[in-house]
C-alpha positions as CSV (number, residue, x, y, z in Angstrom):
1,R,18.2,17.7,-4.2
2,A,21.6,16.7,-5.7
3,T,21.6,13.5,-3.5
4,L,18.0,12.6,-4.4
5,S,18.6,13.2,-8.1
6,G,21.9,11.3,-8.4
7,G,23.8,14.5,-9.2
8,R,21.2,15.9,-11.6
9,P,19.4,18.5,-9.6
10,D,18.3,20.4,-12.8
11,M,15.9,17.6,-13.8
12,P,12.3,17.3,-12.6
13,L,12.5,15.2,-9.4
14,L,9.8,12.7,-8.4
15,L,10.0,11.2,-4.9
16,Y,8.7,8.0,-3.3
17,C,9.3,7.8,0.5
18,G,8.1,4.7,2.4
19,R,8.3,1.0,2.9
20,W,9.8,-1.1,0.2
21,A,7.4,-4.0,-0.3
22,P,5.7,-5.7,-3.3
23,E,2.3,-4.3,-2.4
24,K,3.6,-0.8,-2.8
25,R,4.1,-1.4,-6.5
26,I,7.3,0.6,-6.7
27,D,8.3,-1.2,-9.9
28,V,5.2,0.4,-11.6
29,L,6.5,3.8,-10.7
30,A,9.9,3.0,-12.1
31,R,8.4,1.6,-15.3
32,N,6.0,4.4,-16.0
33,K,7.7,7.5,-14.8
34,P,7.8,10.2,-17.5
35,P,10.9,10.4,-19.6
36,G,13.3,13.2,-18.7
37,T,12.5,13.0,-14.9
38,V,14.4,11.4,-12.0
39,L,12.6,9.1,-9.6
40,A,14.1,9.0,-6.1
41,I,13.1,5.9,-4.1
42,V,13.8,6.4,-0.4
43,G,13.1,3.8,2.4
44,N,13.6,0.2,3.2
45,G,11.6,-3.0,3.8
46,D,11.4,-6.1,6.0
47,S,9.7,-8.5,3.5
48,E,11.9,-11.3,2.3
49,G,13.3,-10.2,-1.0
50,G,11.0,-7.3,-1.3
51,A,13.5,-4.6,-0.4
52,D,16.2,-6.3,-2.5
53,A,14.0,-6.2,-5.5
54,V,13.5,-2.4,-5.1
55,A,17.2,-1.8,-4.6
56,A,17.8,-3.6,-7.8
57,L,15.9,-0.9,-9.6
58,H,18.7,1.5,-8.9
59,D,19.8,2.9,-12.3
60,P,20.9,6.6,-12.1
61,A,21.8,6.7,-15.8
62,N,18.1,6.1,-16.6
63,G,16.8,8.4,-13.8
64,I,16.1,5.9,-11.0
65,V,17.9,6.6,-7.7
66,C,17.4,4.2,-4.8
67,L,18.5,5.4,-1.4
68,R,18.1,2.5,1.0
69,G,17.5,3.3,4.7
70,F,14.8,5.0,6.7
71,V,15.4,8.6,7.5
72,S,14.4,10.9,10.4
73,H,11.4,13.2,10.2
74,D,13.6,16.2,10.0
75,V,15.4,14.8,6.9
76,L,12.2,13.6,5.4
77,R,10.8,17.1,5.5
78,V,13.8,18.3,3.6
79,Y,13.4,15.6,1.0
80,Y,9.8,16.5,0.4
81,K,10.6,20.2,0.0
82,A,13.5,19.3,-2.4
83,A,11.3,17.2,-4.6
84,D,9.0,18.5,-7.3
85,V,6.3,15.8,-7.0
86,H,5.6,13.0,-4.5
87,V,4.4,9.8,-6.2
88,S,3.0,6.5,-5.1
89,A,1.4,3.6,-7.0
90,S,0.2,1.8,-3.9
91,D,-3.4,0.7,-4.2
92,F,-4.2,-0.5,-0.7
93,E,-3.4,2.5,1.6
94,T,-5.9,2.8,4.4
95,L,-4.8,6.4,5.1
96,G,-1.7,7.3,3.2
97,N,0.4,9.3,5.6
98,S,3.0,10.2,3.0
99,C,0.4,12.1,1.0
100,H,-0.4,14.3,4.0
101,E,3.3,14.8,4.7
102,S,4.0,15.9,1.2
103,I,1.1,18.3,1.1
104,L,2.1,19.9,4.4
105,C,5.5,20.5,2.7
106,A,3.7,22.2,-0.3
107,T,4.8,19.5,-2.7
108,P,2.1,18.3,-5.1
109,V,1.3,14.6,-5.4
110,V,0.4,12.1,-8.1
111,L,-1.0,9.1,-6.4
112,E,-2.9,5.9,-7.2
113,A,-6.7,6.5,-7.3
114,A,-7.4,4.1,-4.4
115,G,-7.8,3.7,-0.7
116,G,-7.0,6.6,1.7
117,Y,-5.6,8.7,-1.1
118,L,-9.2,9.4,-2.3
119,S,-10.1,11.4,0.8
120,Q,-6.9,13.6,0.7
121,V,-6.6,14.7,-2.9
122,D,-8.8,16.8,-5.2
123,N,-7.5,16.9,-8.7
124,D,-5.9,20.2,-9.7
125,Q,-5.7,21.2,-6.0
126,Q,-3.2,19.0,-4.1
127,G,-2.2,17.0,-7.2
128,F,-3.8,14.2,-9.1
129,L,-5.2,10.7,-8.6
130,V,-4.3,8.3,-11.5
131,H,-3.9,4.7,-12.3
132,W,-0.2,4.3,-12.5
133,A,-0.5,1.2,-14.6
134,D,-1.6,3.6,-17.4
135,A,1.7,5.2,-18.3
136,A,0.1,7.9,-20.5
137,Q,-2.3,9.0,-17.7
138,A,0.5,9.1,-15.1
139,R,2.9,11.1,-17.3
140,E,0.2,13.6,-18.1
141,A,-0.6,14.1,-14.4
142,V,3.1,14.5,-13.4
143,T,3.5,17.1,-16.1
144,K,0.5,19.1,-14.8
145,A,1.6,18.7,-11.1
146,L,5.1,20.1,-11.9
147,A,3.3,23.4,-12.7
148,F,2.1,24.1,-9.2
149,K,4.9,23.3,-6.9
150,H,4.7,25.2,-3.7
151,R,1.1,26.3,-4.5
152,V,-0.5,23.3,-2.9
153,Q,-3.4,23.8,-0.4
154,L,-4.7,21.3,2.1
155,R,-8.0,19.8,1.2
156,N,-11.0,21.6,2.6
157,R,-13.0,18.9,4.4
158,D,-16.8,19.1,4.9
159,T,-17.5,18.6,8.6
160,E,-20.3,16.2,7.6
161,E,-18.1,14.0,5.5
162,G,-17.1,11.6,8.3
163,T,-20.7,11.5,9.6
164,K,-22.0,10.6,6.1
165,I,-19.5,7.7,5.7
166,V,-20.5,6.2,9.1
167,R,-24.2,6.6,8.3
168,D,-23.7,4.9,5.0
169,M,-21.9,2.0,6.6
170,L,-24.6,1.6,9.3
171,A,-27.3,1.6,6.6
172,L,-25.8,-1.5,5.0
173,S,-27.5,-4.8,5.6
174,P,-25.8,-6.9,8.2
175,P,-24.0,-10.0,7.0
176,S,-26.1,-13.2,6.8
177,L,-25.3,-16.0,9.3
178,L,-26.6,-18.6,6.8
179,P,-25.1,-19.6,3.4
180,Q,-26.3,-17.6,0.4
181,A,-25.9,-20.4,-2.2
182,V,-26.7,-24.1,-2.6
183,S,-23.0,-24.9,-2.5
184,G,-22.8,-23.2,0.9
185,Y,-25.5,-25.5,2.3
186,V,-23.9,-28.6,0.9
187,S,-20.6,-27.6,2.5
188,L,-22.3,-26.9,5.8
189,C,-24.0,-30.4,5.7
190,V,-20.7,-32.1,4.9
191,W,-18.9,-30.5,7.8
192,G,-21.9,-31.1,10.0
193,V,-21.2,-34.8,9.5
194,R,-17.4,-34.7,9.5
195,V,-16.9,-32.8,12.7
196,P,-18.9,-35.2,15.0
197,L,-17.2,-38.2,13.3
198,L,-13.8,-36.6,14.0
199,F,-14.6,-36.1,17.7
200,A,-16.0,-39.6,18.0
201,S,-12.9,-41.1,16.4
202,L,-10.7,-39.0,18.7
203,G,-12.6,-40.1,21.8
204,A,-12.4,-43.8,20.8
205,Y,-8.6,-43.4,20.2
206,V,-7.8,-41.9,23.6
207,S,-10.2,-44.2,25.6
208,S,-9.2,-47.6,24.2
209,P,-6.1,-49.2,25.9
210,R,-5.2,-51.1,22.7
211,Y,-4.2,-47.8,21.1
212,W,-2.0,-46.7,24.0
213,P,1.8,-46.8,23.6
214,Q,3.5,-49.8,25.1
215,A,5.4,-47.7,27.6
216,L,2.0,-46.4,29.0
217,E,0.7,-50.0,29.2
218,S,3.7,-51.1,31.2
219,G,3.3,-48.2,33.6
220,Q,6.5,-46.4,32.7
């Protein structure tokens, strides 16, 4: 906890663990974290400049501690247990493994209300789903989440939940093979003319000796 908090283990500790990339919106976490808390950002990234931009957020004096480098699962478990709240502002997660990892360690979460997080969190049970761009909303949720550290329960799933999702998807109308607007038909007609012309021009080019390179004409 002392490592994650930059030497201030007595302060409420928020933890982000994962890949450092622009789509994770880590800068939003840093900008809207509640005052009087420490945000530990653990991980690394492979996108050009993305990881460096996150590393530049390191500012222990203002409660932002960046620890660059991926850690083992054993260390990660200790980090989750040491933290008070796991946070993420990522709005594109298909599953959100970090959410499940945190809950298994009995650490509440405050996550972006989007993607795979929606199926893992019930407000006031495992934590809260918020829009991290709304600083007031995020701060209120973090304050509430701090109150039930180590009292987190896994979400009770309805066994019919997955079946319903699949049935709803199958009930949707199949995508149309034809354009749905006049502009689409215009584009289709244009390309219907351009493609044959392209192949005709290419055929004329490769079949006419006058277009062949001189070296080919001389038999070299």
